[in-house]
C-alpha positions as CSV (number, residue, x, y, z in Angstrom):
1,X,-72.3,52.6,27.6
2,X,-71.8,49.2,29.2
3,X,-72.3,45.9,27.4
4,X,-75.4,45.2,29.3
5,X,-76.9,48.5,28.3
6,X,-76.0,47.9,24.7
7,X,-77.8,44.5,24.9
8,X,-80.8,46.2,26.4
9,X,-81.2,48.8,23.7
10,X,-80.6,46.4,20.8
11,X,-82.9,43.7,22.1
12,X,-86.0,42.3,20.6
13,X,-89.0,41.6,22.8
14,X,-89.1,37.8,23.4
15,X,-92.6,36.6,23.5
16,X,-91.7,32.9,23.6
17,X,-90.5,32.7,20.0
18,X,-88.6,35.3,18.0
19,X,-91.0,34.8,15.1
20,X,-93.9,36.1,17.2
21,X,-92.2,39.4,18.0
22,X,-93.9,42.1,15.9
23,X,-90.8,44.2,15.6
24,X,-87.3,45.0,16.5
25,X,-86.0,48.2,17.9
26,X,-83.1,50.2,19.3
27,X,-82.9,53.4,21.3
28,X,-81.1,56.6,20.1
29,X,-80.9,59.6,22.5
30,X,-82.0,63.1,21.6
31,X,-79.9,65.5,23.6
32,X,-80.4,69.1,24.8
33,X,-76.8,70.2,24.3
34,X,-77.3,73.5,26.2
35,X,-78.5,71.9,29.4
36,X,-76.5,68.7,28.7
37,X,-79.4,66.5,29.5
38,X,-81.4,63.8,27.8
39,X,-84.4,65.3,26.0
40,X,-85.9,62.1,24.8
41,X,-85.1,58.5,23.8
42,X,-86.1,57.7,20.3
43,X,-87.3,54.1,19.7
44,X,-86.1,53.1,16.3
45,X,-88.8,50.7,15.2
46,X,-88.7,48.1,12.5
47,X,-91.8,46.0,11.9
48,X,-90.6,42.5,11.1
49,X,-93.8,40.5,11.5
50,X,-96.4,39.9,8.8
51,X,-98.8,42.8,9.6
52,X,-101.7,40.5,9.1
53,X,-100.6,38.4,12.1
54,X,-100.3,41.4,14.6
55,X,-102.5,41.3,17.6
56,X,-103.1,43.9,20.3
57,X,-101.4,41.6,22.9
58,X,-98.3,41.2,20.8
59,X,-98.0,45.0,20.2
60,X,-98.7,45.7,23.9
61,X,-95.8,43.4,25.0
62,X,-93.5,44.9,22.3
63,X,-94.2,48.5,23.4
64,X,-93.9,47.7,27.1
65,X,-90.4,46.3,26.3
66,X,-89.4,49.5,24.6
67,X,-90.7,51.6,27.5
68,X,-88.8,49.5,30.1
69,X,-85.6,49.8,28.2
70,X,-86.0,53.5,27.8
71,X,-86.7,54.1,31.4
72,X,-83.7,52.0,32.4
73,X,-81.5,54.3,30.3
74,X,-83.0,57.4,31.9
75,X,-85.8,58.5,29.6
76,X,-88.0,59.7,32.4
77,X,-89.2,62.7,30.5
78,X,-90.0,61.8,26.9
79,X,-90.0,58.8,24.6
80,X,-90.1,59.2,20.8
81,X,-91.4,56.5,18.6
82,X,-91.4,56.1,14.8
83,X,-94.9,55.4,13.6
84,X,-94.2,52.8,10.9
85,X,-96.4,51.4,8.2
86,X,-98.2,48.5,9.9
87,X,-100.4,47.2,7.1
88,X,-103.8,45.9,8.1
89,X,-103.2,46.4,11.8
90,X,-103.5,50.1,11.2
91,X,-101.6,53.2,12.4
92,X,-104.6,54.3,14.5
93,X,-104.5,51.0,16.5
94,X,-100.7,51.4,16.9
95,X,-101.2,54.9,18.4
96,X,-103.8,53.6,20.8
97,X,-101.6,50.7,21.8
98,X,-98.6,52.9,22.5
99,X,-100.6,55.4,24.6
100,X,-102.3,52.6,26.6
101,X,-99.0,50.9,27.3
102,X,-97.5,54.2,28.3
103,X,-100.3,54.9,30.8
104,X,-99.8,51.5,32.4
105,X,-96.1,52.4,32.8
106,X,-96.9,55.8,34.2
107,X,-96.2,57.8,31.1
108,X,-98.7,60.5,30.2
109,X,-99.6,61.3,26.6
110,X,-97.6,64.5,26.9
111,X,-94.4,62.4,27.3
112,X,-94.8,60.8,23.9
113,X,-93.4,62.1,20.6
114,X,-94.7,60.3,17.5
115,X,-92.4,60.7,14.5
116,X,-93.8,60.6,11.0
117,X,-91.3,59.3,8.4
118,X,-90.8,61.3,5.2
119,X,-92.5,58.7,3.0
120,X,-95.8,59.5,4.7
121,X,-95.9,62.8,2.8
122,X,-95.7,61.3,-0.6
123,X,-98.5,60.2,-3.0
124,X,-100.8,57.5,-1.8
125,X,-102.3,56.6,1.6
126,X,-100.8,58.4,4.6
127,X,-101.9,56.2,7.4
128,X,-99.6,57.5,10.1
129,X,-100.3,61.1,9.3
130,X,-104.1,60.6,9.3
131,X,-104.0,58.7,12.5
132,X,-102.0,61.4,14.3
133,X,-104.4,64.1,13.1
134,X,-107.3,62.1,14.5
135,X,-105.7,61.4,17.8
136,X,-103.6,64.6,18.4
137,X,-106.1,65.9,20.9
138,X,-104.8,63.3,23.3
139,X,-101.9,65.6,24.0
140,X,-98.8,63.9,22.5
141,X,-96.2,65.7,20.4
142,X,-95.6,65.1,16.7
143,X,-92.3,65.3,15.0
144,X,-91.5,65.3,11.2
145,X,-88.7,62.9,10.7
146,X,-85.9,63.4,8.1
147,X,-87.1,66.9,7.3
148,X,-85.6,68.4,4.2
149,X,-85.4,65.3,2.0
150,X,-88.0,63.6,-0.2
151,X,-91.5,64.9,0.3
152,X,-90.7,66.3,3.8
153,X,-90.3,69.9,2.7
154,X,-91.4,73.4,3.8
155,X,-94.6,73.3,1.8
156,X,-96.2,70.7,4.0
157,X,-96.0,72.9,7.0
158,X,-98.9,74.9,5.7
159,X,-101.2,71.9,6.0
160,X,-99.7,70.1,9.1
161,X,-98.2,72.0,12.0
162,X,-95.8,69.7,13.9
163,X,-94.3,70.3,17.3
164,X,-90.8,69.4,16.2
165,X,-88.9,69.3,12.9
166,X,-86.0,66.8,12.7
167,X,-83.5,68.0,10.1
168,X,-82.2,65.1,8.1
169,X,-78.6,64.0,8.6
170,X,-77.8,64.5,4.9
171,X,-78.2,68.3,5.5
172,X,-76.2,68.2,8.8
173,X,-73.1,66.2,7.9
174,X,-70.3,68.4,6.5
175,X,-72.4,71.5,7.0
176,X,-69.3,73.5,7.9
177,X,-67.9,73.1,4.4
178,X,-71.1,73.5,2.4
179,X,-72.6,77.0,1.9
180,X,-75.6,75.3,0.2
181,X,-76.4,73.2,3.3
182,X,-75.9,76.2,5.5
183,X,-78.3,78.3,3.5
184,X,-80.9,75.4,3.4
185,X,-80.7,74.8,7.1
186,X,-80.9,78.5,7.9
187,X,-84.1,78.7,5.7
188,X,-85.7,75.8,7.6
189,X,-84.8,77.5,11.0
190,X,-86.3,80.8,9.9
191,X,-89.6,79.2,9.0
192,X,-89.6,77.1,12.2
193,X,-89.2,80.2,14.3
194,X,-92.0,82.0,12.6
195,X,-94.3,79.0,13.2
196,X,-93.0,78.3,16.8
197,X,-91.8,74.8,15.9
198,X,-88.9,73.3,17.8
199,X,-86.0,71.9,15.7
200,X,-83.8,68.9,16.3
201,X,-80.8,68.0,14.1
202,X,-80.0,64.4,13.2
203,X,-76.6,63.0,12.4
204,X,-74.6,65.3,14.6
205,X,-71.4,63.2,14.6
206,X,-68.8,65.9,15.1
207,X,-68.0,68.9,17.3
208,X,-67.9,71.4,14.5
209,X,-71.4,70.4,13.3
210,X,-72.6,70.8,16.9
211,X,-71.0,74.1,17.3
212,X,-72.4,75.5,14.0
213,X,-75.9,74.3,14.8
214,X,-75.8,75.7,18.3
215,X,-74.7,79.1,17.0
216,X,-77.8,79.0,14.8
217,X,-80.0,78.3,17.9
218,X,-80.4,74.5,17.5
219,X,-80.2,72.9,20.9
220,X,-81.7,69.5,20.3
221,X,-79.3,67.1,18.6
222,X,-79.0,63.4,17.8
223,X,-76.0,61.5,16.6
224,X,-72.7,60.0,17.8
225,X,-71.2,63.2,19.0
226,X,-74.4,64.6,20.5
227,X,-74.8,61.4,22.5
228,X,-71.6,62.1,24.4
229,X,-72.8,65.5,25.7
230,X,-75.0,64.2,28.5
231,X,-74.9,61.8,31.4
232,X,-77.8,59.8,32.8
């Protein structure tokens, strides 16, 4: 990666004043290690503005910046975005803003993957989850992020059928030396196959981890090592 590319993916949308930017973001590739091609770019979103100050124009400019950077780095097929807690602005409005900005950039709904963080499955309001249920008919894909930790366990699959499960890095790192992690991941994969859910592994930072996962039929990977397995 060149220095200019690194600056692009770590940038914050500048709307005249850094204070006005609703969030910061970076891009992290999800790689199909069998085809050795980019499957999607994940926009790692952090909302830094006071949610009460967010406006549609600010969010639109922010999302457009993410799309432009992703397309520059070769994400012509899919763009994954974390759906964060955005307070009074509302997750539903965020979904609408992302889809509208994508259409303006030539991205169809089918090219978006909305990722739900594991805390959305805990007690209390689940704004992102509810918004995705309401808008899912638009055609986008839904991924469960950090699957296998916290509240993001197998039981929730009975109520919400995602398109993708992203196995948390804590279950992936050191999997070659841990029979417990191997058994857990094999169990997740078995359920995913029964439900026809795709699986991606997070935190794939070594060749052995990648080799073990590939032997189990996991082809979508994310992490330092996985990122070396494709070229734009």
